[in-house]
Each structure stands twice: as C-alpha cells, then as structure tokens.
C-alpha positions as CSV (number, residue, x, y, z in Angstrom):
1,M,109.3,90.6,115.2
2,N,105.9,88.9,115.1
3,L,104.0,88.4,112.0
4,I,101.6,91.3,112.6
5,E,104.5,93.8,113.0
6,A,106.2,92.3,109.9
7,H,103.0,93.0,107.9
8,K,103.0,96.6,109.1
9,E,106.7,97.1,108.2
10,T,106.2,95.5,104.8
11,A,103.2,97.8,104.2
12,R,105.6,100.8,104.8
13,L,108.1,99.3,102.4
14,D,105.3,98.7,99.8
15,G,104.3,102.4,100.0
16,F,108.0,103.4,99.6
17,L,108.5,101.2,96.5
18,Y,105.3,102.3,94.9
19,G,106.2,106.0,95.5
20,A,109.8,105.5,94.2
21,A,108.4,103.9,91.0
22,L,106.1,106.8,90.4
23,M,108.6,109.5,91.3
24,I,110.9,108.9,88.4
25,G,108.2,109.3,85.8
26,N,106.6,106.8,83.4
27,I,103.8,106.3,86.0
28,R,101.8,104.1,83.7
29,R,104.7,102.0,82.7
30,Y,106.5,100.9,85.8
31,S,105.2,99.9,89.2
32,A,106.7,98.3,92.3
33,C,105.3,96.8,95.5
34,A,106.2,94.7,98.5
35,Y,104.2,92.1,100.4
36,L,104.5,89.3,102.9
37,I,103.6,85.7,102.1
38,E,103.3,83.3,105.0
39,A,105.5,80.3,104.4
40,K,104.0,76.8,104.2
41,D,106.1,73.8,105.0
42,G,107.6,72.2,101.8
43,V,106.4,75.0,99.5
44,G,109.0,76.8,97.5
45,I,108.8,80.4,96.4
46,E,107.6,79.7,92.9
47,Q,104.5,77.8,94.2
48,A,104.1,80.4,97.0
49,L,103.8,83.1,94.4
50,R,101.4,81.1,92.3
51,D,99.3,80.5,95.4
52,F,99.4,84.2,96.3
53,Y,98.3,85.1,92.7
54,Y,95.7,82.4,92.7
55,W,94.1,83.6,89.5
56,R,97.4,82.8,87.7
57,P,97.9,79.1,88.7
58,G,100.0,78.4,85.6
59,W,102.4,81.3,86.0
60,V,105.8,80.4,84.8
61,F,109.1,81.8,86.1
62,D,112.5,81.8,84.4
63,G,114.1,79.8,87.2
64,V,115.0,80.7,90.8
65,E,118.3,82.3,91.4
66,R,119.7,82.2,95.0
67,L,121.6,85.4,95.6
68,E,124.9,84.1,97.2
69,R,125.6,87.3,99.1
70,G,122.1,87.5,100.4
71,M,121.1,91.0,101.4
72,G,124.2,92.6,99.8
73,D,123.2,91.2,96.5
74,L,119.6,92.3,97.1
75,E,120.6,95.9,97.5
76,T,122.6,96.0,94.3
77,G,120.2,93.7,92.4
78,M,117.2,96.0,92.9
79,R,118.9,99.1,91.8
80,P,118.0,98.9,88.0
81,F,114.4,98.3,89.0
82,I,113.8,100.8,91.8
83,A,114.4,103.7,89.5
84,R,114.5,103.5,85.7
85,Q,116.1,105.6,83.1
86,T,114.0,108.5,81.8
87,S,114.7,111.5,79.5
88,Q,115.0,113.7,82.7
89,T,117.9,111.8,84.2
90,N,121.5,111.4,83.2
91,D,123.5,108.2,83.9
92,V,125.3,109.6,87.0
93,D,122.2,111.1,88.6
94,L,120.3,107.9,87.9
95,S,123.0,105.8,89.5
96,N,123.2,108.0,92.5
97,L,119.4,107.9,92.9
98,Q,119.3,104.1,92.5
99,A,122.0,103.7,95.2
100,Y,120.1,106.0,97.6
101,L,116.7,104.4,97.0
102,S,118.0,100.9,97.3
103,F,119.8,101.9,100.6
104,K,116.6,103.3,101.9
105,A,114.7,100.2,100.9
106,M,117.2,98.0,102.7
107,D,116.9,100.3,105.8
108,M,113.1,99.6,105.7
109,I,113.7,95.8,105.3
110,S,116.0,95.5,108.3
111,P,113.4,95.9,111.0
112,I,111.2,93.2,109.4
113,W,113.9,90.6,110.1
114,D,115.1,92.1,113.4
115,G,118.6,92.6,112.0
116,R,119.1,88.9,111.5
117,T,121.9,87.9,109.1
118,G,122.3,85.0,106.8
119,L,118.8,85.2,105.4
120,E,118.2,83.5,102.1
121,V,117.4,85.8,99.2
122,F,116.1,84.7,95.8
123,R,115.4,86.4,92.4
124,L,112.8,85.2,90.0
125,N,111.7,86.6,86.6
126,S,108.3,86.0,85.2
127,V,108.4,84.4,81.7
128,P,107.2,87.2,79.3
129,E,103.6,86.8,78.1
130,P,102.1,88.9,75.3
131,A,99.5,90.6,77.5
132,A,101.0,90.5,81.0
133,S,103.4,92.7,83.0
134,D,107.1,91.6,83.0
135,C,107.8,91.0,86.6
136,V,111.1,90.7,88.6
137,F,110.7,89.3,92.2
138,F,113.2,89.5,95.0
139,C,112.2,87.2,97.8
140,I,113.7,87.0,101.3
141,K,113.0,83.8,103.2
142,A,112.7,83.6,107.0
143,D,111.1,81.0,109.2
144,A,107.5,81.9,108.9
145,A,107.3,84.2,105.8
146,W,108.6,85.5,102.6
147,V,109.1,89.2,102.0
148,V,108.5,89.8,98.3
149,L,109.7,92.9,96.4
150,Q,108.1,93.0,93.0
151,F,109.1,95.3,90.2
152,N,106.9,95.4,87.1
153,D,107.2,96.7,83.5
154,D,103.5,97.1,82.9
155,L,103.7,98.2,79.2
156,P,102.9,94.7,77.8
157,Y,99.8,94.5,80.1
158,R,98.6,97.9,79.1
159,R,99.0,97.1,75.4
160,G,97.1,93.9,76.0
161,L,94.2,95.7,77.6
162,A,94.1,98.2,74.8
163,E,93.8,95.3,72.3
164,G,91.2,93.5,74.4
165,R,93.6,90.8,75.6
166,T,94.5,89.9,79.2
167,P,96.8,87.2,80.6
168,G,95.0,83.9,80.2
169,G,92.3,85.0,77.8
170,S,90.1,87.8,76.4
171,L,88.2,90.3,78.5
172,E,85.0,88.4,77.7
173,Q,86.4,85.3,79.4
174,V,87.2,87.1,82.7
C-alpha cells in the first residue's frame, strides 16, 4: 500500500478509536487516536514522537518496550485502553467488549500493512506530568512509516487547565 492509502486507512482507524473511547462513557476523561508518522532514517520512535509533537521537545517516555509477539501482543495489549471500566459495565461485559473492539482495530490495521507479517511493534508510556495527559502509545514500524495508536487519560490535563497550568508552563506563557 502506498503512503497516501496508508494515511486514509489510518484516518479510518483514528475515527474508530476515537468513537470507541467515547462510546464507553467518561467522554471528557479518556481519548484515543491513530496517526501515521513518516519514518526518517536513523530516528527511533521516541524522537519521532517528539518531532511529531514539536511543541513538546522534551517529552519523556518510560522506556520503549518491543512487543515480542508483534501484532498478537498489540491486540491484547490495547484491550485495557480501548474500553475502560465504568459503572455501567461489569467485568465480563467489559472483557468481551475489549476483545471485540481490539479485534476490530486489528482488522482495520491489517490493510495498512498489506497483510505483512513480522512487523515490529513497540509500546511506550509517557512519564506522568502534573498537567499533562497520561499517554500510552503502541507503534507499528514498517519501511516508510510508523502507525501510532495513542490512548490517553486526560484527567491530569483537564485538572491542570482548571488550575491554570499546562504542560511546560502557565497559560500566560503559551
């Protein structure tokens, strides 16, 4: 698949993840998205994310974990983030929903990589900051691009806004 088609498929995945995060409730707390970052020679995923989020050049991640089983680990790894526990769901229903939504997300990822196997998959966590969202990233590496699935707990960011703080400084500094 060429890069333009990969962007289109990633946009579909983005809409799906966004909708899944909203569907379960807590719409102001959790969010999710997907995007494509074109790979640059010699640039790892941490720096690629910092470059993508250029306004956060000092963003720190809690290490890079390579998922040994690749796409299999991606499907199970995203489950707790694709749908979160709420007062409206019991454990069994939530587990079933997480399994279904992660399966559907994997189904949407497949065309992006033309069914290729052996892709490298990584997980990164942002280091918590007082006025920033807590983010978990799942990144799939191919020749020319990274597909990034980002799951956010936005409560720390929303609290920071309410208190007049933002990541990297006060609102007056922005």
